[in-house]
N, C-alpha and C positions, 0 to 999 in steps of 0.2 A: 505494500499500499504505500502510495505517495500521498505527501500533505502539501497542500498548495493554499495560499491566501495568506498574508500577515508574515511573510516569512523574509525579512530583511536584514537579520543579524545572525551571528554565529550561535548566540544565545537561543534564537527562535529554531534554529535547525537542530541544536542539540535537545531542546524541549520535545520536538517532534519525534528525533530517533528515540529519546528515551521513553516517549508514550507508545513505542510499536512500530513507527513508520520505518519503511525500507529505505526511505529517501524524502527529499522534497523537491518543489517545483519552485524556482523564483521567478517572478515577472517583473514587477516594477522597478526591483531593486537592479536587475540586469539592464533595463531601459536605460537607467541613469548611468552609463558608463560611457566613456571615450569613443567607443567602437560604435555606439548606438547610430543607428539610420535617422533618428528623430531630431529636429533641429534645436539649436541651444536654447531656445525661449521655453521650449517644452521641457527639457532637462534641469532648468533653472527654477521651472514651477514645481516640480517633483522636489527640489532641494527646498524650496521655500514653504513646503505642504507641512500645514499639522493636520490634527484629527478631524478639524472641520472642513477641510478643502476638498476632501471627496465624498463621494454622495454614490449611493446604489439607486440605480434608476432605469427605466425603460424609455429615457428621453430619445436615444438615438435607434430608433426602430424605424426608419425610412422604409417603405416597401412593405409593411404590415408585420414582419416578425417582432415578436414582443419578448426578446431574450434580455434580462436584467444584466447589467455591468455596473462596476464601480469606476467610476470617472473623477477627473477634475472639474471642479465647478467653473464654468466660463459663460461668456455673454449668450451663448444658445441655450444653455442650460438653464440660466437667470431669468432669460425672458419667456422660456416654456413654463417655468416654475411661476413666473408672475402672471401667466394666463390662465393658470390653475391646473397646469400639467393635461392639457387637452390631448386627447387620442390622435391617430394619423387622420389627416385630412382637416385637423382644426387648428394644428400647430402655427405660431406665429412665423412666418419666414419661409415656411414649410415649402420644400422644392426649388428654392432659390439656390442659384450658384454662389457657394462661398469662396471656391478654389478651384485649380486646375492642376492635375497631375502632370508629370513630367513629361508624357507624351501628348499632352493637351485634353486628354478627357476631363469633362464636368464633374466637380465633386459638389454634391446639393447637401444642403444644411438637413442635420439628423440622420445622415446616411451611415455614420459609425466609422467612416474613414478617418485616420487617425494623421495627423501631421509627419511627414516624411522628408528628409531633404530631396529638393527637385520641385516639391509641391509649391505652387505660388498662390497667393490671394490671402484671405482673412484667416490665417490658420488658427489664430486664437480660437475661433468660432467652431473648429471641429473638435471631434470627440477625442479627449485625451485620457486615456486609460491609465487608471492609477489603484492601485489596491491599497488596502488600510496600512500596510508597511511603509507607505510613502512618509508616513510622520517621522520615521527612522531614517530617512535618507538625507545626508548633511553634506555630501559633495559628489562629486564625479570622477571616480577614479578610473584607471584603466581595467577591463575586466579580468586581466590577471592579477593586478594588485587587490581588486575585490575579492577574489576567491582565496587569495593570501590570506588577507584581514579576515574574513570569515571563519576560515580552517583555525586562526589563532583564537580568534573570539570563541570557537566551537570548544577547542581545547582548555582554554584559561579560565572558565567558568565553574 
């Protein structure tokens, strides 16, 4: 069994292993590394995030799928929330092109696309996935340095 969600420190990994997990899956902590394909502003938002900056929501469900995701609060989410969290078809700005992919394709509001390098437009308004562990991200190391640090934290507590 693998444990996912809120795994951002060596202590988190150790707790999961000691409670019977065979391993862990790290998402948000790995996004915030120098090798990330995400733009610097997104990485900085992860570094600056606290426990109030992420939300579990179905806001980003363009096309009708209703999956829940944890994301950073941004202008799209705040406008949707202020409108009463309307369903597909009634969302403010729904279907507007907010950005363009590197090859020129349109990225529409609420689509669930996340900002990556090469995208142009209003990337702040795009879906920025971020787990509960974002509150423990305080820097943007290389992936190798992060793995070494997590191992030291895992062993030293």
